One Martini backbone bead per residue (centre of mass of N, CA, C, O) as a GRO file, in nm:
protein
  152
    1MET     BB    1   1.546   1.399  -7.218
    2ASP     BB    2   1.579   1.580  -6.960
    3ARG     BB    3   1.462   1.754  -6.719
    4LEU     BB    4   1.397   2.081  -6.664
    5ARG     BB    5   1.596   2.323  -6.457
    6LEU     BB    6   1.533   2.660  -6.349
    7LEU     BB    7   1.690   2.967  -6.231
    8ALA     BB    8   1.586   3.301  -6.116
    9VAL     BB    9   1.770   3.623  -5.990
   10ASP     BB   10   1.780   3.788  -6.265
   11PRO     BB   11   1.744   3.937  -6.567
   12ASP     BB   12   1.914   3.727  -6.724
   13ASP     BB   13   1.767   3.476  -6.625
   14LEU     BB   14   1.483   3.568  -6.722
   15ALA     BB   15   1.558   3.561  -7.024
   16VAL     BB   16   1.593   3.255  -7.034
   17LEU     BB   17   1.307   3.184  -6.948
   18SER     BB   18   1.165   3.326  -7.178
   19ALA     BB   19   1.286   3.156  -7.410
   20THR     BB   20   1.190   2.876  -7.294
   21CYS     BB   21   0.865   2.977  -7.272
   22GLN     BB   22   0.812   3.025  -7.546
   23ASP     BB   23   0.493   2.920  -7.651
   24ALA     BB   24   0.331   2.869  -7.423
   25VAL     BB   25   0.046   2.685  -7.302
   26VAL     BB   26  -0.239   2.840  -7.129
   27HIS     BB   27  -0.460   2.831  -6.866
   28PRO     BB   28  -0.593   3.042  -6.641
   29LYS     BB   29  -0.658   2.810  -6.427
   30ASP     BB   30  -0.321   2.758  -6.416
   31CYS     BB   31  -0.329   3.031  -6.246
   32VAL     BB   32  -0.172   3.102  -5.922
   33HIS     BB   33  -0.242   3.297  -5.631
   34ARG     BB   34  -0.051   3.291  -5.324
   35SER     BB   35  -0.071   3.533  -5.103
   36ARG     BB   36   0.034   3.417  -4.830
   37GLN     BB   37   0.307   3.299  -4.984
   38LYS     BB   38   0.398   3.481  -5.222
   39GLN     BB   39   0.273   3.330  -5.490
   40PHE     BB   40   0.328   3.219  -5.835
   41VAL     BB   41   0.152   2.981  -6.049
   42MET     BB   42   0.237   2.809  -6.367
   43GLU     BB   43   0.077   2.584  -6.583
   44PHE     BB   44   0.221   2.418  -6.881
   45ASN     BB   45   0.287   2.399  -7.234
   46ARG     BB   46   0.598   2.353  -7.364
   47PHE     BB   47   0.821   2.437  -7.591
   48VAL     BB   48   1.115   2.260  -7.709
   49TRP     BB   49   1.369   2.450  -7.808
   50GLU     BB   50   1.637   2.290  -7.739
   51SER     BB   51   1.558   2.058  -7.957
   52ALA     BB   52   1.468   2.215  -8.219
   53GLN     BB   53   1.755   2.331  -8.296
   54LYS     BB   54   1.888   2.025  -8.350
   55ARG     BB   55   1.723   1.948  -8.583
   56ARG     BB   56   1.719   1.706  -8.853
   57PHE     BB   57   1.608   1.671  -9.194
   58GLY     BB   58   1.510   1.490  -9.436
   59LEU     BB   59   1.361   1.476  -9.737
   60PHE     BB   60   1.112   1.262  -9.617
   61SER     BB   61   1.087   1.385  -9.348
   62LYS     BB   62   0.909   1.471  -9.069
   63PRO     BB   63   0.860   1.687  -8.847
   64SER     BB   64   0.963   1.679  -8.491
   65TYR     BB   65   0.840   1.782  -8.185
   66GLU     BB   66   0.814   1.932  -7.852
   67ARG     BB   67   0.632   1.884  -7.545
   68ARG     BB   68   0.587   2.009  -7.201
   69ARG     BB   69   0.526   1.985  -6.879
   70ALA     BB   70   0.508   2.286  -6.670
   71VAL     BB   71   0.657   2.502  -6.410
   72LEU     BB   72   0.601   2.836  -6.296
   73HIS     BB   73   0.777   2.998  -6.020
   74PHE     BB   74   0.697   3.259  -5.787
   75ASP     BB   75   0.848   3.462  -5.550
   76ARG     BB   76   0.779   3.743  -5.375
   77VAL     BB   77   0.470   3.821  -5.415
   78ASN     BB   78   0.249   4.100  -5.379
   79GLU     BB   79   0.114   4.121  -5.680
   80VAL     BB   80  -0.176   4.058  -5.904
   81LYS     BB   81  -0.233   4.128  -6.253
   82SER     BB   82  -0.489   4.141  -6.517
   83THR     BB   83  -0.509   4.149  -6.886
   84GLY     BB   84  -0.700   4.052  -7.181
   85PHE     BB   85  -0.873   3.839  -6.997
   86ASP     BB   86  -1.072   3.559  -6.889
   87GLY     BB   87  -1.030   3.381  -6.594
   88GLN     BB   88  -1.325   3.216  -6.620
   89ASP     BB   89  -1.245   3.089  -6.890
   90SER     BB   90  -1.210   2.748  -6.953
   91ASP     BB   91  -1.130   2.782  -7.281
   92ALA     BB   92  -0.897   2.944  -7.249
   93VAL     BB   93  -0.599   3.052  -7.440
   94LEU     BB   94  -0.254   3.102  -7.384
   95VAL     BB   95   0.039   3.270  -7.530
   96LEU     BB   96   0.363   3.288  -7.458
   97LEU     BB   97   0.612   3.541  -7.537
   98ALA     BB   98   0.702   3.691  -7.253
   99ILE     BB   99   0.950   3.795  -7.003
  100ARG     BB  100   0.941   4.092  -6.798
  101PHE     BB  101   1.160   4.340  -6.647
  102THR     BB  102   1.088   4.611  -6.406
  103PRO     BB  103   1.237   4.826  -6.226
  104SER     BB  104   1.236   5.007  -5.924
  105GLN     BB  105   1.334   4.927  -5.619
  106ASP     BB  106   1.608   4.799  -5.545
  107PRO     BB  107   1.509   4.469  -5.630
  108SER     BB  108   1.248   4.560  -5.725
  109GLY     BB  109   0.935   4.493  -5.926
  110VAL     BB  110   0.824   4.399  -6.259
  111ILE     BB  111   0.645   4.120  -6.394
  112ASP     BB  112   0.581   4.032  -6.731
  113LEU     BB  113   0.330   3.837  -6.882
  114VAL     BB  114   0.330   3.790  -7.228
  115PHE     BB  115   0.062   3.769  -7.456
  116ALA     BB  116  -0.121   3.696  -7.693
  117GLY     BB  117  -0.350   3.958  -7.770
  118GLY     BB  118  -0.266   4.149  -7.501
  119ALA     BB  119  -0.203   3.979  -7.267
  120THR     BB  120  -0.154   4.015  -6.897
  121ILE     BB  121   0.074   3.942  -6.630
  122ARG     BB  122   0.129   4.112  -6.317
  123LEU     BB  123   0.421   4.123  -6.106
  124SER     BB  124   0.486   4.215  -5.782
  125VAL     BB  125   0.826   4.232  -5.661
  126GLU     BB  126   1.094   4.215  -5.447
  127VAL     BB  127   1.222   3.984  -5.626
  128ILE     BB  128   1.397   3.770  -5.820
  129GLU     BB  129   1.209   3.447  -5.801
  130ALA     BB  130   1.254   3.169  -6.018
  131GLN     BB  131   1.096   2.861  -6.153
  132LEU     BB  132   1.169   2.591  -6.378
  133THR     BB  133   0.969   2.285  -6.434
  134ASP     BB  134   0.961   1.977  -6.538
  135ILE     BB  135   0.672   1.729  -6.493
  136GLY     BB  136   0.692   1.579  -6.775
  137GLY     BB  137   0.669   1.426  -7.044
  138ALA     BB  138   0.706   1.398  -7.373
  139TRP     BB  139   0.556   1.520  -7.678
  140SER     BB  140   0.456   1.522  -7.997
  141THR     BB  141   0.499   1.766  -8.267
  142LYS     BB  142   0.464   1.921  -8.595
  143PHE     BB  143   0.460   2.207  -8.455
  144LYS     BB  144   0.619   2.517  -8.514
  145PRO     BB  145   0.669   2.807  -8.415
  146ASP     BB  146   0.592   3.117  -8.617
  147HIS     BB  147   0.715   3.456  -8.621
  148ASP     BB  148   0.762   3.518  -8.946
  149ARG     BB  149   0.486   3.488  -9.023
  150ASP     BB  150   0.234   3.602  -9.224
  151PRO     BB  151  -0.102   3.654  -9.129
  152ALA     BB  152  -0.233   3.747  -9.424
   0.00000   0.00000   0.00000
């Protein structure tokens, strides 16, 4: 499969990015706010949902899914705040659950990157301007994220 490149400029586009990035695994050290450039960049390993949905497995075959290295880039970012995790912990791992937009004074608003365990990165933005780009080849994994599984 070719490398994915997506652009988001409105809430509907951002919802597509959210679905595509769901279950991405990121280290806080790979999240960078470039305040002078008004940019926020996050590099992570994303689960390739677009190919997982198409897979069919035979009776004796083991499932195989993919992850890819990707970058999510936001422009026109005025402020970045984070809660629920230690950004200095080099061993910390966050799992992205959703990307949400809350408008304030049109077209500005807040983009929340919501992670498992209650962690959040909040971006105050002038407008929605985001790009997702796969930057590396895929590797296989036999584990597919399961949101319906009962954790108990």
